[in-house]
C-alpha positions in Angstrom: 36.0 6.5 74.6 38.0 6.6 77.6 39.1 2.8 77.8 42.0 2.4 80.4 42.9 -1.1 78.7 43.0 0.1 75.2 44.3 3.8 74.2 43.7 3.5 70.5 40.3 5.2 71.3 42.1 8.5 72.1 45.4 7.5 70.4 44.9 6.0 67.0 41.2 7.3 66.2 42.2 10.8 67.4 46.1 11.1 66.6 46.7 8.4 64.0 47.7 6.8 61.9 44.7 4.6 61.4 45.9 0.9 61.3 44.1 -1.0 58.6 45.1 -4.2 60.1 42.7 -3.7 63.1 38.9 -4.7 62.4 38.0 -2.6 65.8 39.9 0.6 64.6 41.3 1.8 61.3 40.0 -1.2 59.7 36.7 -1.0 60.8 33.2 -0.5 59.1 34.0 -3.2 56.6 33.8 -6.8 57.6 30.3 -7.0 59.5 28.7 -5.0 56.6 30.4 -7.2 53.7 29.3 -10.2 55.7 25.6 -9.1 55.6 25.9 -8.1 51.8 27.3 -11.7 51.3 24.6 -13.3 53.0 21.9 -11.3 51.1 23.7 -12.5 47.9 23.3 -16.0 49.0 19.6 -15.4 49.5 19.0 -13.6 46.2 20.7 -16.3 44.5 18.2 -18.9 45.5 15.1 -17.1 46.4 13.8 -17.7 42.9 13.8 -21.5 43.8 11.6 -21.0 46.9 8.6 -23.0 45.7 6.8 -22.7 49.0 6.5 -18.8 48.2 4.4 -17.1 45.7 6.0 -15.0 43.0 4.6 -11.9 45.2 6.4 -13.4 48.4 9.7 -14.0 46.5 9.6 -10.3 45.0 8.9 -9.1 48.7 11.9 -10.9 50.0 14.2 -9.6 47.3 13.2 -6.1 47.8 13.8 -6.1 51.5 17.2 -7.9 50.9 18.2 -5.2 48.3 17.2 -2.4 50.7 19.2 -3.7 53.5 22.4 -4.3 51.2 22.1 -0.8 50.1 22.2 0.2 53.8 25.2 -1.5 54.5 26.9 -0.5 51.4 26.0 3.1 52.6 27.9 2.6 55.9 31.1 1.3 53.8 31.0 4.4 51.5 30.5 6.8 54.2 33.5 5.6 55.9 35.6 4.8 52.7 34.9 8.0 50.9 38.2 8.2 49.0 38.7 4.5 48.2 37.9 2.0 45.7 35.6 -0.9 47.2 34.5 -4.3 46.0 31.0 -4.6 45.0 30.5 -7.9 43.5 30.5 -10.2 46.8 30.0 -13.5 45.5 28.8 -16.7 47.0 31.6 -19.0 46.1 34.3 -18.9 48.5 36.8 -20.5 45.9 36.4 -17.5 43.6 39.2 -15.0 43.3 38.2 -11.9 45.3 35.7 -9.3 43.9 37.6 -6.3 42.0 37.9 -3.1 43.4 35.4 -0.7 41.7 35.7 3.2 41.8 33.9 5.0 44.3 31.4 6.4 41.7 30.7 2.7 40.7 30.1 1.8 44.1 27.6 4.9 44.9 25.8 3.8 41.4 25.5 0.4 42.5 23.9 1.3 45.9 21.5 3.5 44.0 20.7 0.6 41.6 20.0 -1.8 44.7 17.4 0.8 46.1 15.6 1.3 43.0 15.5 -2.4 42.2 14.5 -3.2 45.8 11.7 -0.5 45.4 10.4 -2.2 42.3 10.5 -5.7 43.9 8.7 -4.3 47.0 6.0 -2.8 44.9 5.4 -6.3 43.2 5.6 -7.9 46.7 2.1 -8.3 47.6 0.3 -7.4 50.8 2.7 -9.0 53.4 6.1 -10.4 53.8 6.4 -14.2 54.1 8.2 -13.7 57.7 7.8 -11.7 60.7 9.7 -8.6 61.1 10.8 -7.3 64.7 9.5 -4.5 66.7 11.9 -1.9 65.4 10.1 -2.1 62.2 6.6 -1.5 63.6 4.7 0.6 61.0 7.0 -0.4 58.1 6.4 -4.1 58.3 4.7 -4.8 54.8 6.0 -4.5 51.3 4.3 -1.2 50.8 5.3 0.3 53.9 8.9 -0.9 53.8 9.2 0.7 50.4 8.8 4.2 52.5 11.9 3.1 54.3 13.5 2.4 50.9 12.7 5.7 49.7 13.9 7.6 53.0 17.3 5.9 52.2 17.2 6.9 48.7 16.7 10.6 49.9 19.5 10.5 52.2 21.8 8.9 49.3 20.5 11.8 47.2 21.5 14.4 49.6 24.9 12.8 50.3 25.5 13.0 46.5 24.2 16.6 46.0 21.2 15.7 44.0 19.0 17.9 46.0 16.1 18.1 43.4 16.1 14.1 43.5 16.1 14.4 47.3 13.1 16.3 47.3 11.1 13.8 45.1 12.3 10.8 47.0 11.3 12.7 50.5 8.1 12.9 49.0 7.8 9.0 48.4 9.0 8.5 52.0 7.4 8.3 55.3 8.3 12.0 56.0 5.3 13.7 57.7 5.4 16.8 59.8 2.5 15.7 61.6 3.9 12.3 63.0 6.3 12.2 65.9 9.8 12.9 65.0 10.9 9.9 66.4 8.8 7.9 63.9 11.2 5.5 61.7 12.8 2.3 61.2 15.1 0.9 64.2 17.6 -1.6 65.2 16.4 -4.0 68.0 18.4 -5.0 70.6 18.0 -7.1 73.7 19.6 -8.5 76.9 17.8 -11.8 76.2 19.6 -15.3 75.4 21.1 -15.4 72.0 20.3 -11.5 71.2 22.6 -8.8 71.1 22.4 -6.1 73.6 22.8 -2.4 72.8 26.7 -1.9 73.0 26.1 1.8 73.7 24.0 1.4 76.7 26.6 1.8 79.3 26.1 3.1 82.8 26.3 7.1 82.4 28.2 7.3 85.6 30.9 4.6 85.4 31.0 3.6 81.6 33.8 4.3 79.5 31.9 6.2 76.8 32.0 10.1 77.5 30.4 13.0 75.5 32.8 15.4 74.4 32.8 18.8 76.2 32.4 20.7 72.8 28.7 19.4 73.0 27.8 21.2 76.2 29.8 24.4 74.8 28.1 24.3 71.6 24.5 23.7 72.8 22.2 26.7 72.1 19.9 27.7 74.8 16.1 27.5 75.5 13.9 30.4 76.3 14.3 29.8 80.1 18.2 29.6 79.7 18.6 26.1 80.0 20.5 24.0 77.3 19.1 22.6 74.1 16.5 19.8 75.1 18.5 17.4 72.8 21.6 18.0 74.8 19.8 17.4 78.2 17.8 14.3 77.2 21.1 12.7 75.7 24.1 13.7 78.1 24.4 14.0 81.9 27.1 15.3 84.1 29.4 12.8 86.0 32.5 12.8 87.7 35.2 14.1 85.2 37.7 11.9 83.6 41.0 12.3 81.3 42.9 10.4 78.9 45.0 10.8 76.0 48.8 11.4 75.1 50.8 13.5 74.3 47.5 15.8 75.1 45.0 15.0 77.5 41.1 15.1 76.9 38.8 15.6 79.7 35.2 15.3 80.0 32.4 15.1 82.6 29.6 14.1 80.4 28.0 10.8 80.2 25.4 9.4 77.6 21.9 8.7 78.7 20.9 8.4 75.0 20.3 4.5 75.3 19.0 3.9 78.7 18.9 0.0 78.7 20.5 -3.0 76.8 17.2 -3.2 75.0 17.1 0.4 73.7 16.7 0.6 69.8 19.1 2.6 67.7 17.2 4.4 64.7 18.5 3.5 61.2 16.4 6.5 60.0 13.6 8.6 61.4 11.1 11.2 60.7 13.3 13.9 62.4 16.2 13.4 60.1 13.7 13.4 56.9 12.5 16.8 57.8 16.0 18.1 58.2 16.9 16.5 54.9 14.2 18.3 53.1 15.4 21.6 54.6 18.9 20.8 53.7 17.9 19.9 50.1 16.0 23.3 49.7 18.9 25.2 51.0 21.3 23.2 48.6 18.9 24.5 46.0 18.9 28.2 47.3 15.0 27.9 48.0 15.3 29.1 51.4 11.7 30.0 52.4 10.5 26.4 52.9 13.6 25.5 54.7 13.2 27.6 57.7 9.7 26.0 58.9 11.4 22.7 58.7 14.2 23.8 60.7 11.9 25.5 63.2 9.7 22.3 63.8 12.8 20.5 64.6 14.3 23.3 66.7 11.1 24.1 68.8 9.9 20.2 69.1 12.9 18.5 69.6 15.3 21.3 71.1 12.7 23.3 72.9 14.5 26.3 71.4 12.9 29.5 70.0 12.3 29.6 66.4 15.3 30.5 64.1 15.8 34.4 64.0 19.2 34.6 62.3 19.8 35.6 58.6 18.0 33.9 55.9 20.7 33.4 53.4 22.3 30.3 52.2 25.4 29.9 54.2 23.6 31.1 57.6 21.2 28.3 57.1 23.4 25.8 56.3 25.3 26.4 59.5 22.0 26.3 61.3 20.8 23.0 59.5 24.2 21.4 60.4 23.7 22.4 64.3 20.2 20.8 64.1 21.5 17.7 62.3 24.2 17.4 64.9 22.2 17.7 68.0 19.1 16.0 66.8 21.0 12.8 65.6 23.7 12.8 68.5 25.0 9.3 69.2 22.9 7.6 66.1 25.9 7.3 63.8 28.7 9.3 62.4 26.2 12.2 61.0 28.2 15.1 61.9 31.4 13.7 60.5 29.7 12.7 57.3 27.8 16.1 57.0 30.5 18.5 58.1 33.1 16.7 55.5 30.6 17.0 52.6 30.7 20.8 53.1 34.2 21.0 53.8 33.6 22.2 57.3 35.7 19.6 59.3 37.6 22.0 61.0 34.4 23.3 62.5 34.6 19.9 64.5 38.0 20.7 65.6 38.4 20.3 69.4 39.6 23.8 70.6 40.9 22.7 73.9 43.1 20.2 72.4 45.0 22.3 69.7 48.4 20.3 70.0 51.0 19.7 69.4 50.3 17.6 67.5 46.7 18.7 67.0 43.9 16.1 66.7 43.3 14.7 63.3 40.0 14.5 61.7 40.3 11.8 59.2 38.7 12.0 55.9 38.3 8.6 55.4 39.1 5.2 56.8 41.8 2.8 55.0 41.0 -0.2 53.1 41.5 -3.2 55.7 45.0 -5.0 55.0 43.0 -8.2 54.8 41.1 -7.1 51.8 44.1 -5.6 49.9 46.7 -8.6 50.4 44.7 -11.2 48.5 44.8 -8.7 45.3 48.7 -8.2 45.5 
């Protein structure tokens, strides 16, 4: 983001150090997620007293709530990989801060939320006692929302290296090669009164969000010689602009991924699930079934020819990571998470900005200062 009024986008985030005292930069991906988790705990604490709801409806609400709690914990864990984090975010504002728990304990808690949430959704009857927004169309009953729960569980399993488990959970999710690749659960936005507009929907010609030039350089070519369709449909050329010190980063790419303030952002979609299945099979060194899943995404979403490279674990993983990068562009920090898991962060290093000093690809965000000080 080339923001003339705030150089931290190309300074702090790309050069460091990360400032844990700022919610917008080094201390990010924390306060909003914990606010959602705390609100969910407040709801869970009283849902059993909701006498106007049947036991099945109470169970449906609990399952829905725990699933979204797990989603928020997943954001925190993906951005604070090396840190201990609080889990037991209570409802009593006079209580001491929740203790820090290990990263492994936090992952286990996230998995427990998903499993408990699944059981509650399965006992939740035929319908939720509330109306869900358009982004959850097709997943707006307890039974179908459970498919979203299993999709998240599969993502967690892949992130934790549990590839056999991931295949099981994917089989319980909404993964379906016969469905459109964009089928999934989305976060809704709107420019209407009282709603939140999509913050990434900026004018691609004058907005401050730019695509990195490595996205153009790395795009594979379609049979007609044009770039990967995923690149063409998400980025457009614009007047070049530069920013950053002591180095300068330049880009002539603007984002068209979200064309309007009401464009939804996917939480998880069929395209990712198909690639997660390929990744799980590659992780198990079961390479034959991984190739058709990669090819489905390459040819359908990218307009590319079928994969013709070596069919070995290392080569297929490289191809898998390429497809995840371009299929999930601007939908979350997927490449950072994926390349970090495979110790390939240097593959994302920006060749045109080698230094001195070189850009820093941080492994984790720090725990915010406001979270640490009350415990000292």
